[in-house]
C-alpha positions as CSV (number, residue, x, y, z in Angstrom):
1,M,0.0,0.0,0.0
2,K,1.0,3.6,-0.6
3,I,1.0,6.1,2.2
4,K,1.1,9.8,1.3
5,L,2.6,12.0,4.1
6,L,2.0,15.6,4.9
7,D,5.1,16.7,3.1
8,G,3.9,15.0,-0.1
9,S,6.3,12.1,0.1
10,I,5.1,8.6,-0.6
11,K,6.0,5.6,1.6
12,E,5.2,2.1,0.4
13,F,4.4,-0.9,2.7
14,D,3.7,-4.5,1.7
15,Q,1.2,-5.2,4.5
16,A,-1.4,-3.5,6.7
17,M,0.2,-1.6,9.6
18,N,-1.0,0.5,12.6
19,V,-0.1,4.2,12.7
20,K,2.7,3.9,15.3
21,S,4.4,1.2,13.2
22,I,4.3,3.4,10.1
23,A,5.7,6.3,12.2
24,E,8.5,3.9,13.5
25,A,9.4,2.9,10.0
26,I,10.0,6.5,9.1
27,A,12.0,7.3,12.2
28,I,12.1,5.9,15.8
29,S,11.9,9.3,17.2
30,L,8.8,10.0,15.2
31,K,7.1,7.0,16.8
32,K,7.8,8.5,20.2
33,A,6.6,11.9,19.3
34,T,3.3,10.8,17.6
35,T,0.2,11.1,19.9
36,A,-2.5,10.5,17.3
37,A,-3.1,10.9,13.5
38,K,-5.3,11.7,10.6
39,V,-6.0,9.1,8.0
40,N,-7.7,10.5,4.9
41,G,-8.7,13.4,7.1
42,R,-10.2,11.3,9.9
43,Y,-8.8,11.5,13.4
44,V,-7.6,8.1,14.6
45,S,-5.4,6.6,17.4
46,V,-1.8,5.4,17.0
47,D,-3.1,1.8,17.2
48,Y,-5.4,2.3,14.2
49,I,-4.6,-0.1,11.3
50,V,-4.1,1.4,7.9
51,G,-4.8,-1.3,5.3
52,K,-5.0,0.6,1.9
53,D,-3.6,3.5,0.0
54,S,-4.2,6.6,2.2
55,T,-3.0,10.0,3.2
56,L,-1.5,10.1,6.7
57,E,-0.9,13.1,8.9
58,L,0.9,12.3,12.2
59,I,0.0,14.4,15.1
60,T,3.2,14.9,17.0
61,T,4.0,17.2,19.9
62,K,4.7,20.0,17.4
63,H,1.6,19.5,15.3
64,E,-1.2,22.2,15.3
65,D,-3.6,19.6,16.6
66,F,-1.5,18.5,19.5
67,Y,-3.3,20.6,22.1
68,K,-6.6,19.5,20.7
69,T,-5.4,15.9,21.2
70,L,-4.2,16.7,24.7
71,N,-7.5,18.3,25.8
72,Y,-9.8,15.7,24.2
73,T,-7.7,13.1,26.1
74,A,-7.9,15.1,29.4
75,A,-11.7,15.3,28.9
76,F,-11.9,11.5,28.6
77,V,-9.7,11.1,31.7
78,T,-12.0,13.5,33.7
79,G,-15.0,11.4,32.6
80,V,-13.2,8.2,33.8
81,A,-12.4,9.9,37.2
82,I,-16.1,10.8,37.6
83,S,-17.2,7.2,36.7
84,E,-14.8,5.9,39.3
85,L,-16.0,8.2,42.0
86,F,-19.8,8.0,41.4
87,K,-22.2,5.2,40.7
88,D,-24.2,4.8,37.4
89,V,-22.5,7.7,35.5
90,K,-23.5,8.0,31.8
91,L,-20.7,9.8,29.9
92,A,-21.9,11.8,27.0
93,K,-19.6,14.0,24.9
94,V,-15.9,14.9,25.1
95,L,-15.5,18.5,24.0
96,Y,-12.8,21.0,23.2
97,K,-13.2,24.7,22.6
98,E,-10.1,25.9,20.8
99,D,-11.1,29.5,21.1
100,E,-11.4,29.1,24.8
101,L,-8.5,26.7,25.2
102,E,-10.5,24.4,27.4
103,Y,-12.0,20.9,27.4
104,G,-15.4,19.7,28.6
105,I,-17.0,16.4,29.4
106,T,-20.8,16.1,29.7
107,F,-22.5,13.4,31.7
108,E,-25.6,12.3,33.5
109,V,-25.6,11.1,37.1
110,E,-28.1,11.0,39.9
111,P,-27.9,12.5,42.4
112,R,-26.2,15.4,40.6
113,I,-22.6,16.3,41.5
114,G,-22.1,19.4,43.6
115,L,-19.2,21.9,43.6
116,E,-17.8,20.4,46.8
117,E,-16.8,17.3,44.8
118,M,-14.5,19.2,42.4
119,Q,-11.4,18.6,44.5
120,N,-12.0,14.9,44.7
121,I,-12.4,14.8,41.0
122,Q,-9.2,16.8,40.6
123,N,-7.3,14.3,42.8
124,K,-8.6,11.3,40.9
125,V,-7.6,12.9,37.6
126,N,-4.1,13.5,38.9
127,Q,-3.9,9.8,40.0
128,I,-5.0,8.5,36.6
129,I,-2.7,10.5,34.4
130,K,0.3,9.3,36.4
131,N,-0.4,5.6,36.1
132,D,-2.7,4.6,33.3
133,S,-3.0,4.3,29.6
134,I,-5.9,4.1,27.1
135,I,-6.9,1.3,24.7
136,S,-8.6,2.0,21.4
137,R,-10.3,-0.3,18.9
138,E,-12.5,-0.1,15.9
139,M,-15.8,-2.0,15.9
140,E,-19.1,-2.5,14.0
141,L,-22.2,-0.6,15.0
142,K,-23.9,-3.7,16.4
143,E,-21.0,-4.4,18.7
144,A,-20.9,-0.8,19.8
145,E,-24.6,-0.7,20.6
146,E,-24.2,-3.9,22.7
147,L,-21.3,-2.4,24.5
148,F,-23.2,0.8,25.3
149,N,-26.6,-0.9,25.8
150,D,-27.3,1.2,28.9
151,N,-25.9,4.6,27.6
152,E,-28.1,6.2,25.0
153,Y,-25.6,9.0,24.5
154,Q,-22.8,6.8,23.4
155,K,-25.2,4.8,21.2
156,H,-26.2,8.0,19.5
157,L,-22.6,8.9,18.9
158,A,-21.8,5.4,17.6
159,K,-24.6,5.6,15.1
160,E,-23.4,9.1,13.8
161,M,-19.8,7.9,13.6
162,F,-20.8,4.7,11.8
163,K,-22.9,6.6,9.3
164,T,-19.9,8.8,8.4
165,Y,-17.0,6.3,8.5
166,G,-18.5,2.8,8.4
167,E,-17.0,1.8,11.7
168,V,-16.9,3.2,15.3
169,S,-13.8,4.3,17.3
170,V,-14.1,3.3,21.0
171,Y,-11.6,4.3,23.6
172,T,-11.3,2.5,27.0
173,L,-9.6,3.4,30.2
174,N,-9.9,1.5,33.5
175,G,-13.0,-0.3,32.2
176,V,-14.7,3.0,31.1
177,S,-15.5,3.4,27.4
178,I,-16.6,6.2,25.1
179,V,-17.1,6.8,21.4
180,S,-15.0,9.6,19.9
181,K,-14.4,10.9,16.5
182,H,-11.8,13.3,18.0
183,P,-8.2,12.7,18.5
184,I,-7.3,10.9,21.8
185,A,-3.8,10.0,22.9
186,L,-3.3,6.4,24.2
187,N,-0.2,7.2,26.2
188,L,-0.8,9.8,28.9
189,K,2.9,10.7,29.3
190,N,2.4,14.1,27.6
191,I,-0.3,15.2,29.9
192,K,1.7,16.6,32.8
193,V,-1.0,18.8,34.2
194,V,-4.8,18.8,34.1
195,E,-6.8,21.6,35.9
196,V,-10.4,20.8,36.7
197,Q,-12.1,24.3,36.7
198,Q,-15.8,24.6,36.5
199,L,-19.0,22.7,36.9
200,T,-21.9,23.8,34.6
201,G,-24.8,22.3,32.6
202,E,-25.4,21.8,28.9
203,Y,-28.4,20.5,27.0
204,W,-27.7,17.2,25.2
205,L,-27.0,18.1,21.5
206,N,-27.4,21.7,22.5
207,H,-31.2,21.5,22.2
208,S,-33.5,22.8,25.0
209,D,-36.0,19.9,24.4
210,N,-33.3,17.5,25.6
211,I,-32.0,16.7,29.1
212,M,-29.8,19.1,30.8
213,L,-26.5,17.2,31.4
214,Q,-23.8,18.3,33.8
215,K,-20.5,19.5,32.4
216,I,-17.0,19.8,33.8
217,H,-14.6,22.2,32.2
218,G,-10.9,22.2,32.5
219,M,-7.5,22.8,30.9
220,A,-4.6,20.5,30.1
221,A,-1.0,21.1,29.1
222,E,2.4,19.4,28.9
223,S,3.8,21.6,31.7
224,I,2.7,24.0,34.4
225,E,4.5,26.8,32.6
226,T,2.5,26.1,29.4
227,L,-0.8,25.9,31.4
228,T,0.0,29.3,33.0
229,A,0.8,30.9,29.7
230,K,-2.5,29.6,28.2
231,K,-4.4,30.9,31.2
232,D,-2.8,34.3,30.6
233,I,-3.8,34.2,27.0
234,L,-7.4,33.3,28.0
235,E,-7.5,36.1,30.6
236,D,-6.3,38.6,27.9
237,R,-9.0,37.4,25.5
238,R,-11.6,37.8,28.2
239,S,-10.4,41.3,28.9
240,R,-10.7,42.1,25.2
241,D,-14.2,40.7,24.8
242,H,-16.4,43.5,23.5
243,R,-19.3,42.2,25.6
244,I,-17.2,42.7,28.8
245,I,-15.9,46.1,27.7
246,N,-19.5,47.1,27.0
247,K,-20.5,46.7,30.6
248,T,-18.3,49.8,31.4
249,L,-18.7,51.8,28.2
250,K,-22.4,51.2,27.7
251,I,-22.3,51.0,23.9
252,F,-25.2,48.6,23.1
253,G,-27.9,46.4,24.7
254,F,-30.4,43.8,24.0
255,D,-33.9,43.1,25.1
256,H,-35.6,39.7,24.9
257,L,-39.0,41.3,24.2
258,V,-37.5,43.2,21.3
259,G,-35.9,40.1,20.1
260,P,-32.6,38.1,20.3
261,G,-29.8,39.4,18.1
262,L,-31.5,42.8,17.6
263,P,-29.1,45.3,19.1
264,L,-30.2,48.5,20.8
265,W,-27.6,51.2,20.2
266,M,-27.2,53.2,23.4
267,P,-26.3,57.0,23.3
268,N,-22.5,56.2,23.5
269,G,-22.7,53.5,20.8
270,T,-24.7,55.8,18.5
271,I,-22.1,58.5,18.8
272,I,-19.3,56.0,17.9
273,K,-21.4,54.7,15.0
274,E,-22.2,58.1,13.6
275,Q,-18.6,59.3,13.8
276,I,-17.4,56.2,11.9
277,K,-20.3,56.7,9.3
278,N,-19.4,60.4,8.8
279,F,-15.7,59.4,8.1
280,I,-16.7,56.6,5.7
281,K,-19.0,59.0,3.8
282,E,-16.2,61.5,3.6
283,K,-14.0,58.7,2.1
284,E,-16.8,57.8,-0.3
285,W,-17.1,61.5,-1.4
286,E,-13.3,61.5,-2.0
287,Y,-13.5,58.4,-4.2
288,D,-16.5,59.6,-6.1
289,Y,-19.3,57.4,-4.7
290,I,-22.9,58.4,-4.9
291,N,-25.1,57.6,-1.9
292,V,-28.6,56.2,-2.2
293,T,-31.4,55.1,0.1
294,T,-33.4,51.9,-0.7
295,P,-36.2,50.1,1.2
296,V,-35.4,47.6,3.9
297,I,-37.8,45.1,2.3
298,G,-38.1,43.5,-1.1
299,T,-40.4,41.1,-2.8
300,V,-39.8,37.3,-2.9
301,E,-39.6,37.6,-6.7
302,L,-36.7,40.0,-6.4
303,Y,-34.6,37.5,-4.4
304,K,-35.6,34.6,-6.5
305,K,-34.4,36.4,-9.6
306,S,-31.1,37.4,-7.9
307,G,-30.5,33.9,-6.8
308,H,-30.3,34.8,-3.1
309,W,-33.5,32.8,-2.4
310,D,-32.0,29.6,-3.5
311,H,-28.5,30.1,-2.0
312,Y,-29.3,32.0,1.2
313,G,-33.0,31.2,1.8
314,E,-32.3,29.4,5.1
315,D,-30.6,32.6,6.5
316,M,-33.4,34.9,5.6
317,F,-36.4,35.9,7.8
318,Q,-39.6,34.3,6.6
319,P,-41.7,36.0,3.9
320,F,-44.7,38.1,5.1
321,N,-47.9,39.3,3.4
322,G,-48.3,42.9,2.3
323,G,-51.5,43.3,4.3
324,S,-54.9,41.9,4.9
325,G,-56.2,40.1,1.9
326,S,-52.9,40.8,-0.1
327,D,-51.2,38.1,-2.1
328,E,-47.9,40.2,-2.2
329,Q,-45.0,38.5,-0.4
330,F,-42.1,40.5,1.0
331,I,-38.9,39.7,2.9
332,L,-36.8,41.8,5.2
333,R,-33.8,42.3,2.9
334,P,-30.7,40.2,3.8
335,M,-28.4,42.0,1.3
336,N,-28.6,45.1,-0.9
337,C,-27.3,44.1,-4.3
338,P,-30.7,43.7,-6.0
339,H,-31.8,47.0,-4.8
340,H,-28.7,48.8,-6.2
341,V,-29.3,47.0,-9.5
342,A,-32.7,48.5,-9.5
343,V,-31.2,52.0,-8.9
344,Y,-28.8,51.5,-11.8
345,K,-31.8,50.5,-14.1
346,Q,-33.7,53.7,-13.4
347,E,-32.2,55.1,-16.6
348,Q,-30.2,53.8,-19.5
349,R,-26.5,54.2,-18.9
350,S,-23.7,55.0,-21.3
351,Y,-20.1,53.7,-21.3
352,R,-19.2,57.3,-20.3
353,D,-21.2,56.9,-17.1
354,L,-19.0,54.1,-15.8
355,P,-17.7,53.4,-13.3
356,L,-21.0,54.1,-11.5
357,R,-20.3,53.7,-7.7
358,I,-23.5,53.3,-5.8
359,A,-23.1,53.3,-2.0
360,E,-25.5,52.9,0.9
361,H,-25.3,52.5,4.7
362,A,-28.0,50.0,4.6
363,L,-30.1,48.1,7.2
364,Q,-30.2,44.4,6.7
365,H,-31.7,41.4,8.5
366,R,-30.5,37.8,8.6
367,Y,-31.9,35.0,10.7
368,E,-28.9,33.7,12.5
369,S,-29.4,30.8,14.7
370,S,-30.0,31.7,18.4
371,G,-27.0,29.6,19.4
372,S,-24.6,31.6,17.2
373,L,-25.6,35.1,18.3
374,T,-22.6,36.7,19.9
375,G,-22.9,40.3,21.2
376,L,-22.4,42.7,18.2
377,E,-20.2,40.2,16.4
378,R,-23.1,38.1,15.2
379,V,-26.6,39.7,15.1
380,R,-29.9,39.5,13.2
381,A,-30.2,43.2,12.4
382,M,-27.2,45.1,11.0
383,E,-26.1,48.1,9.1
384,L,-23.7,47.4,6.2
385,T,-21.2,49.9,4.7
386,D,-22.2,48.7,1.3
387,S,-21.5,49.6,-2.3
388,H,-21.9,48.2,-5.8
389,I,-19.8,49.5,-8.6
390,F,-20.7,49.0,-12.2
391,V,-17.7,49.0,-14.6
392,R,-16.7,48.1,-18.1
393,P,-14.4,45.1,-18.5
394,D,-11.5,47.4,-19.3
395,Q,-12.0,49.2,-15.9
396,V,-12.0,46.2,-13.6
397,E,-8.3,46.3,-12.8
398,A,-8.1,50.0,-12.0
399,E,-11.3,50.0,-10.0
400,F,-10.3,47.1,-8.0
401,K,-7.0,48.8,-7.1
402,S,-8.9,52.0,-6.2
403,I,-11.2,50.0,-3.9
404,Y,-8.4,48.2,-2.2
405,K,-6.6,51.6,-1.7
406,M,-9.7,53.1,-0.1
407,I,-10.2,50.1,2.3
408,N,-6.6,50.1,3.2
409,E,-6.6,53.8,4.1
410,V,-9.8,53.3,6.2
411,L,-8.4,50.3,8.1
412,Q,-5.1,52.1,8.7
413,T,-7.0,55.1,10.2
414,F,-8.5,52.8,12.8
415,N,-5.3,50.8,13.2
416,I,-7.1,47.5,12.6
417,Q,-4.8,44.5,12.9
418,I,-5.4,42.2,9.9
419,D,-4.8,38.4,10.2
420,Y,-4.6,37.6,6.5
421,L,-6.2,38.2,3.0
422,S,-8.2,35.4,1.5
423,L,-8.7,35.0,-2.2
424,S,-12.0,33.1,-2.3
425,L,-12.5,30.9,-5.3
426,R,-15.2,28.4,-6.3
427,D,-14.9,24.6,-6.0
428,P,-15.5,23.5,-9.7
429,E,-16.8,20.2,-8.3
430,D,-19.6,21.9,-6.4
431,K,-22.4,22.0,-9.0
432,V,-25.1,23.2,-6.5
433,K,-23.5,26.2,-4.8
434,Y,-22.1,28.0,-7.8
435,Y,-23.6,29.3,-11.0
436,Q,-22.5,27.0,-13.8
437,D,-20.5,29.0,-16.3
438,D,-16.9,27.8,-16.5
439,K,-15.9,30.6,-18.9
440,M,-17.3,33.3,-16.6
441,W,-15.6,31.8,-13.5
442,D,-12.3,31.3,-15.2
443,E,-12.2,34.9,-16.5
444,A,-13.3,36.4,-13.1
445,E,-10.8,34.4,-11.1
446,A,-7.9,35.2,-13.5
447,A,-8.7,38.9,-13.5
448,L,-8.9,39.0,-9.7
449,E,-5.7,37.1,-9.2
450,K,-3.8,39.2,-11.7
451,V,-4.7,42.4,-9.8
452,L,-3.6,40.9,-6.5
453,Q,-0.3,40.0,-8.1
454,D,0.1,43.4,-9.6
455,L,-0.5,44.9,-6.2
456,K,2.1,42.5,-4.7
457,I,-0.4,41.5,-2.0
458,D,0.1,38.3,0.1
459,Y,-3.0,36.2,0.1
460,K,-4.3,32.7,0.8
461,K,-6.3,30.8,-1.9
462,C,-9.5,29.4,-0.3
463,I,-11.2,27.0,-2.7
464,G,-15.0,26.7,-2.2
465,E,-15.2,30.0,-0.3
466,A,-16.4,32.2,-3.2
467,A,-19.9,33.8,-3.4
468,F,-22.3,31.9,-5.7
469,Y,-21.9,34.7,-8.3
470,G,-18.2,35.3,-8.3
471,P,-14.7,35.2,-6.6
472,K,-13.8,37.7,-3.9
473,L,-11.0,39.1,-1.8
474,D,-11.8,39.0,1.9
475,I,-9.8,40.8,4.6
476,Q,-9.8,38.5,7.6
477,I,-9.2,39.3,11.3
478,K,-9.3,37.3,14.6
479,T,-11.7,38.4,17.4
480,A,-10.8,38.3,21.0
481,Q,-12.5,34.9,21.2
482,N,-10.3,33.7,18.4
483,H,-13.1,33.6,15.9
484,E,-12.1,34.3,12.3
485,I,-14.3,37.0,10.7
486,T,-14.4,39.1,7.5
487,V,-13.9,42.9,8.1
488,S,-13.7,44.1,4.4
489,T,-14.5,42.5,1.1
490,I,-14.2,43.1,-2.7
491,Q,-16.3,40.7,-4.9
492,L,-16.4,40.4,-8.7
493,D,-19.9,39.6,-10.1
494,F,-20.4,38.8,-13.7
495,L,-23.7,37.1,-13.0
496,L,-26.1,39.5,-11.4
497,P,-26.0,42.0,-14.3
498,K,-26.9,39.2,-16.7
499,K,-29.8,38.0,-14.5
500,F,-31.4,41.4,-14.3
501,D,-30.5,42.4,-17.9
502,V,-28.4,45.3,-16.8
503,T,-26.8,47.1,-19.8
504,Y,-24.8,50.2,-20.9
505,V,-24.5,51.5,-24.4
506,D,-20.9,51.3,-25.7
507,Q,-19.1,53.5,-28.1
508,N,-20.5,51.5,-31.0
509,Q,-24.1,52.1,-29.7
510,E,-24.4,48.5,-28.8
511,F,-25.8,47.1,-25.5
512,K,-23.3,45.5,-23.2
513,A,-23.5,44.0,-19.7
514,P,-21.3,45.7,-17.2
515,I,-19.4,43.9,-14.4
516,M,-20.5,44.5,-10.9
517,I,-18.1,44.8,-8.0
518,H,-19.5,44.3,-4.5
519,R,-17.5,46.4,-1.9
520,G,-17.8,46.2,1.9
521,V,-15.3,48.7,3.3
522,I,-15.7,47.8,7.0
523,G,-18.4,45.2,6.8
524,T,-21.3,46.0,9.2
525,Y,-21.1,48.6,11.9
526,E,-22.0,46.0,14.5
527,R,-19.2,43.7,13.7
528,F,-16.6,46.5,13.1
529,I,-17.4,48.3,16.4
530,A,-17.1,44.9,18.2
531,T,-13.7,44.5,16.5
532,L,-12.6,48.1,17.3
533,L,-13.6,47.7,21.0
534,E,-11.6,44.5,21.2
535,Q,-8.5,45.6,19.5
536,T,-8.3,48.8,21.5
537,K,-9.6,47.2,24.8
538,G,-12.2,50.0,24.7
539,V,-9.6,52.8,24.7
540,L,-10.9,54.6,21.7
541,P,-9.1,57.5,19.9
542,L,-10.2,60.9,20.9
543,W,-12.2,61.5,17.7
544,L,-14.3,58.4,18.4
545,A,-14.8,58.7,22.1
546,P,-18.4,59.2,23.2
547,N,-17.2,61.6,26.0
548,Q,-14.0,63.3,24.9
549,V,-13.4,65.5,27.9
550,E,-14.6,64.9,31.5
551,I,-14.7,68.3,33.4
552,I,-14.2,67.9,37.2
553,P,-14.8,71.1,39.2
554,V,-13.3,71.3,42.7
555,G,-14.6,73.4,45.6
556,S,-16.7,76.5,45.3
557,E,-19.9,77.2,43.3
558,E,-17.8,79.7,41.3
559,N,-15.6,76.8,40.1
560,I,-18.7,74.8,39.1
561,A,-20.0,77.9,37.1
562,Y,-16.5,78.1,35.4
563,A,-16.7,74.4,34.6
564,Q,-20.0,74.9,32.8
565,E,-18.5,77.8,30.9
566,V,-15.6,75.6,29.8
567,R,-18.2,73.0,28.6
568,K,-20.1,75.6,26.6
569,Y,-16.9,77.0,25.1
570,L,-15.8,73.5,23.9
571,K,-19.3,72.6,22.8
572,K,-19.3,75.4,20.3
573,D,-16.6,73.4,18.4
574,F,-18.6,70.1,18.8
575,V,-16.2,68.8,21.5
576,R,-18.2,66.2,23.5
577,T,-17.9,66.9,27.2
578,H,-19.5,66.2,30.6
579,V,-19.3,68.0,33.9
580,D,-19.0,65.7,36.9
581,L,-21.2,67.3,39.7
582,R,-21.3,64.3,42.0
583,D,-20.6,64.7,45.7
584,E,-17.5,62.5,45.6
585,R,-13.8,62.9,46.3
586,L,-11.6,64.3,43.5
587,S,-9.5,61.1,43.4
588,Y,-12.7,59.0,43.0
589,K,-13.9,61.1,40.0
590,I,-10.5,60.9,38.3
591,R,-10.4,57.1,38.8
592,D,-13.9,56.8,37.5
593,A,-13.1,58.8,34.4
594,Q,-10.1,56.5,33.8
595,T,-12.2,53.4,34.2
596,S,-14.6,54.8,31.7
597,K,-11.6,55.4,29.3
598,I,-12.3,59.0,28.8
599,P,-9.4,60.5,26.8
600,Y,-9.1,63.8,28.8
601,Q,-10.0,64.9,32.3
602,L,-10.0,68.6,33.2
603,V,-9.6,69.6,36.8
604,I,-11.1,73.0,37.6
605,G,-10.0,74.8,40.8
606,D,-9.6,78.4,42.0
607,Q,-6.4,79.0,40.0
608,E,-7.9,77.7,36.8
609,R,-11.0,79.9,37.2
610,K,-9.1,83.0,38.1
611,D,-6.6,82.8,35.2
612,N,-8.9,81.1,32.5
613,L,-6.8,78.0,32.6
614,V,-7.5,74.3,32.6
615,T,-5.4,71.5,34.1
616,Y,-5.7,68.3,32.0
617,R,-4.7,64.7,32.4
618,Q,-4.8,62.2,29.6
619,Y,-6.1,58.7,29.9
620,G,-3.5,56.3,31.1
621,S,-1.2,59.0,32.4
622,E,-0.7,60.6,35.8
623,Q,0.9,63.7,34.5
624,Q,-1.1,66.9,34.9
625,T,-0.6,69.8,32.6
626,T,-1.9,73.4,33.1
627,V,-2.6,75.5,30.0
628,K,-4.8,78.3,28.7
629,L,-8.3,77.2,27.9
630,E,-7.9,78.3,24.2
631,E,-4.6,76.4,23.9
632,F,-6.3,73.2,25.2
633,K,-9.2,73.6,22.8
634,N,-6.9,74.1,19.8
635,M,-4.8,71.1,20.8
636,I,-7.7,68.7,21.0
637,L,-9.3,70.1,17.9
638,D,-6.2,69.4,15.9
639,L,-6.1,65.8,17.3
640,I,-9.8,65.3,16.4
641,C,-9.3,66.7,12.9
642,N,-6.4,64.3,12.3
643,K,-8.4,61.3,13.6
644,K,-6.2,60.8,16.6
């Protein structure tokens, strides 16, 4: 049999062999370092027997899946510890959340385990990882069902795994067995430390109609130093979580009666959003975009014609009738492209009119599953910085470069940290997702890739990630929770203009179909502001801060009156200020302003009032500087003007 390794090399063997023997045949040291493997993309143990031509990926201590293997193994060990300590335990799922660096094990037991048992579980886990090892075997579904006759959870997992792979992977430790499609190490030598951390609950299969199982969370590592480092990473992620930051800054809220995933923009959030919107509109003006306003609904027929109904129907809100006795059917719009096509078609266009850059800061609605809703990062109502540019074929390259330049300038202004750029192409084998026109796709993908090469942009090719109508360039970032999201996008579309019979008159007086480019400069305001809060830890630049200057009068009523005069003076130039009149100590007010991440605090005392001065302190600094009021105003206006 031929075994293709990760580096592309081929190894030939004249008989079936298990994974660790194959690793040993390559190098003895490799056998020792291998904890699990992937055979043809499927996770298996080192005892798994490979009996035919296959691709093999060995999961060593240096592999990207090593910590995944470590934590799934620790989850199983924790389940074994629970089973040894309590009677009639039914283990359910082993879990690992890579974005939270933690494992989980769900289980059913009566009576339910209390928090007072956590130390006993920890002690038992410590005992197991020192002395024991795991056995794995593959079996038929019938044998697995007999083994797990009294555990409906494992029987369900066995059926699911058999349906996918035609066999069931069973792991056994100290007489306790589970089904797992995830990587589990048989030798526990690499797990030097397991920390059992929390006891919570989780519905079986994450469905509220099912039983609420208990769940133990923990973390595992190959050393105490590594575990400490991972806990530090996790703490940093939590401190950056925009939902945590929001508790202090009061940017947005939700209400269950209004509806899950429907954000309420609070006064502070509205200020941030409007400042960003003004800046984007200035950029659009600079780059010759024209702004339009279109309805937040559209007919079912509109989205059927565009293709969105077939490709994104499951993510749309359900259609609704126009009114009592009406046969008209409408949808809350999930995207704006068909509306902008309609704007283009309001009059016949000439080749001289192109490029025509139609922009809109548009409200959209998409029915995200309730389990996926995550603060502002994933919502059901959103406002998109959207544009559709109609160009001639000879204008594609120049326009793409112009769009990329604009996006780059915008992201640099906000100092957004980019993870990577994705060139999203179609999967030619997928005959369902993508519009079937090989010539169109070949031309579009070649044109897009040529522009990227001309711009000398580093990018990753992602096959199968294109939109149904064309290839795209996505600018990807990582959230505080380690989720990968798209912040900006440029998409070529040769299809929609044809579907809607969009034309322009060329220089020979013939009708031609333009090419449409979809442009999202910062994506949705919701997701972008979540990103901004996380990347800045809520310390927004002066020009974006909801409250730019906190004015703190000290002492007499005269000083309070002067503080109000300072506020009015700054307000004339649209500086956002607040006067703190609370009956609290000065140190408390300054600390509170720092906690609220207000860029400048002004302290107003007798000397400031008498000499028309202000004493200011910047966020994060203990230095105090006293200057003339006019000088302070000019300084911050300059910073605001330069987007600092």
